[in-house]
C-alpha positions, -999 to +999 in steps of 0.1 A: -276-553+140-249-550+113-236-516+106-213-499+081-176-495+092-171-474+124-168-437+121-150-415+146-171-409+177-192-377+179-180-370+215-159-385+242-159-377+279-150-391+313-173-400+341-154-399+374-172-377+400-208-370+409-209-337+389-201-357+358-235-373+360-251-340+352-226-333+324-232-368+309-270-361+309-265-327+294-242-340+267-265-369+259-294-345+253-272-323+231-259-352+210-294-366+206-307-333+194-277-329+170-284-362+152-321-355+148-339-373+177-373-358+186-376-339+219-392-367+238-365-392+226-338-366+236-352-366+272-354-404+272-318-409+261-305-383+286-325-398+315-314-434+307-278-422+303-278-404+337-292-435+355-266-458+339-239-433+348-250-431+384-250-469+386-215-473+371-201-445+393-213-462+424-204-497+413-169-493+397-160-457+401-169-444+367-165-450+330-153-435+297-183-424+276-183-422+238-212-412+215-215-427+180-238-424+150-242-458+134-258-466+100-270-500+090-267-512+053-304-505+047-299-468+056-313-468+092-294-447+117-289-452+154-274-431+182-251-454+202-236-447+235-207-469+249-197-467+286-163-484+292-161-490+330-128-480+347-128-513+366-143-547+357-180-550+363-191-575+391-197-608+374-189-591+340-225-580+338-246-548+343-281-547+356-297-513+359-310-504+394-343-492+379-360-517+356-377-488+337-344-476+323-342-502+296-376-491+283-363-456+276-340-468+248-342-494+221-314-516+235-294-516+267-269-543+278-232-554+281-211-565+251-175-577+248-152-553+228-118-570+227-108-577+263-132-551+277-168-553+287-188-523+276-222-511+286-240-501+254-273-484+247-288-472+214-318-453+201-330-453+165-330-420+147-363-412+129-363-417+092-376-381+088-345-367+104-322-348+081-294-369+067-259-360+080-231-359+055-195-367+065-187-329+064-217-321+087-206-349+111-172-334+112-187-300+121-208-316+148-177-332+164-160-299+164-190-280+178-196-306+205-159-307+215-157-269+218-190-264+237-188-258+274-210-280+297-234-262+320-234-263+357-253-288+378-278-260+386-283-254+348-289-290+342-313-292+372-332-262+358-334-279+324-348-310+341-373-290+359-385-274+327-388-308+311-407-320+341-431-291+339-436-295+302-443-332+308-468-325+336-485-300+313-488-327+286-501-352+311-527-327+324-538-319+289-540-356+281-560-362+313-585-335+304-588-349+269-593-384+283-620-371+306-639-356+276-634-388+256-647-409+285-679-388+286-683-391+249-676-428+251-702-433+278-728-415+257-718-436+227-720-468+247-756-460+257-764-456+220-745-488+211-764-508+238-796-495+224-787-507+189-771-539+200-803-558+205-817-548+171-784-555+154-781-589+171-814-600+156-805-586+122-771-603+124-786-636+133-809-634+103-780-624+081-759-653+093-786-677+083-786-662+048-748-662+047-747-699+056-772-707+029-752-686+004-719-703+013-735-737+008-747-726-027-713-711-035-696-744-025-719-763-048-713-738-076-675-741-071-677-778-073-697-775-105-672-751-120-643-774-111-661-803-127-669-782-158-633-771-161-620-806-158-646-817-184-635-790-208-599-800-204-607-836-210-629-827-240-602-806-256-576-833-251-598-861-264-611-841-294-576-830-303-563-865-302-592-877-323-587-849-349-549-853-352-550-886-369-574-877-398-558-843-402-524-859-405-538-883-430-553-854-451-519-837-451-502-869-462-527-875-490-524-840-502-486-843-503-490-875-524-513-859-548-489-830-553-459-853-556-443-852-591-442-890-591-480-892-590-503-886-620-500-849-632-527-826-620-543-798-639-536-763-628-570-760-611-565-794-594-531-784-581-546-752-566-574-772-550-549-797-535-527-769-522-558-753-506-566-787-490-530-790-477-529-754-463-563-758-446-552-791-431-520-776-418-539-747-402-563-773-386-533-793-373-518-762-358-551-756-340-553-792-328-517-789-314-525-756-297-556-772-281-536-801-268-510-777-254-536-756-237-553-787-223-520-799-208-513-765-193-548-762-177-547-797-163-512-792-148-496-820-168-467-799-181-435-807-162-407-782-161-373-796-167-350-771-149-315-766-162-288-739-168-298-725-202-277-702-225-300-679-244-277-676-274-286-710-290-323-703-284-321-669-300-301-683-330-327-711-336-356-686-334-337-663-359-333-691-384-367-708-381-389-676-381-371-655-407-391-672-435-423-657-421-410-623-430-397-632-464-413-613-493-429-587-470-417-553-458-410-566-423-377-573-407-371-599-380-343-586-357-331-610-330-304-592-310-275-613-295-282-618-258-256-612-231-232-641-224-249-654-192-272-682-182-305-686-164-321-716-147-352-725-167-367-750-191-352-745-226-381-760-245-408-741-227-390-708-229-384-714-266-422-720-271-430-687-252-407-666-274-417-684-306-454-677-299-446-640-292-425-636-323-450-655-345-477-633-332-457-601-340-449-612-375-485-622-382-500-588-373-472-565-385-477-552-420-444-532-423-415-523-401-398-548-377-403-573-350-374-573-325-363-597-298-339-585-271-328-596-236-309-580-208-303-585-171-319-563-145-309-569-109-315-607-104-340-611-132-339-616-170-360-592-190-369-605-226-389-582-248-406-587-282-414-554-298-433-549-331-444-520-352-479-534-358-513-517-353-511-517-315-538-527-290-561-504-271-555-504-233-590-518-225-581-549-245-547-557-228-562-583-205-587-598-230-560-608-255-547-633-229-582-650-229-586-682-249-599-678-285-601-640-282-587-619-311-585-581-314-612-569-337-603-551-369-568-564-373-554-561-409-541-597-411-565-625-404-555-659-390-547-676-358-568-692-331-564-669-302-546-696-282-509-685-286-508-657-261-528-675-233-506-705-237-474-683-236-486-666-203-494-700-187-459-713-196-443-681-183-461-686-150-448-722-148-413-708-152-418-685-123-421-653-143-445-628-157-457-618-192-469-582-196-480-561-225-474-524-232-492-511-264-512-483-279-532-481-311-509-470-340-477-473-319-470-511-319-468-535-290-441-547-266-445-580-248-422-583-218-412-617-202-395-614-168-378-645-153-357-650-122-321-659-129-322-688-104-356-702-116-389-703-097 
């Protein structure tokens, strides 16, 4: 148990004669009460301490006793009692005469402190106990040092009172146990009466459950096969579509080339419409391919130490054109000078999808990308001043092909956000949304600094 640096002891005393056993017990109970132990734990500590003191007095002639309050780094506190024997222990070890003593405290044993062997016991202080400031600890040391121990008769009277209180509790518990036993016997009779009926019903239910599990297994196999078929279909169709779409784009570029035969104004508009539609179709095909790869687990993460500043600079340069000619500003804040372990390409795709989504649906205002470190995680946020999204739709926008109804700017396939969340999961992070209608949206990507 690691602790914060040692503080001055709460109390020190010597154990040399038989009378000191009573004093040690009394002092142990006082210190336990002062640091916040409950009454029963006070009695346990005092009893264990008196037994150990009696053993050491008989074996080596006594010990020096110190009381400490330790605190572990996670904030837990322990009352620690060290007994330094006045002469070396036989065989350098201590075994209590009564085996029940060790059960009264959390730990009891011998440890080496420098050249000395110390008998140490400890008891954890309840978390509900009042915290003790350094000033209050200093006051406790003064109060304990100035208080006068009672006589052996006083301590014997206190022990008798504790014994009487314990006997009263035992008697009350025994009476309660007798009542509970009667109630339990009555309940058992009712349970036995129901057992036969329930056994028959349970047997019938089990047969139904077995049949249901068999059906569920069959349905699960069908769902897996359907999912695999869907992924294969998306991949195959996307591959088959890419070649003709690319050809259409190329032919449109040739028709619009100044070196070709000149086109009329109407023909030029029609060719530009063909090129624009083909480009949109190619974007859809590429997104379908990406989604098929993600669903089939064929995307491999290339881990490396990545500096965010080049990624942010590239996003700033490539996406600024989307805001040109519109009352929308793209703000990409300079990230901190630090690295994280991730896949640079996949992270860039995630942020590009989020920024493109914000620019597409924001009519005026800004779309902002920022990053900061929080504990051992990177937090990257994309905030926009768009129309916002109702809370009941926050989960649906991460479904394939779903788009929020009623948005002012049409376009898109509904695949960008689902793909971004899948990539974020591959990178060991999370993608969350905070948004309200009329108040814009904030997409937050959280990634571990050291990778997944």
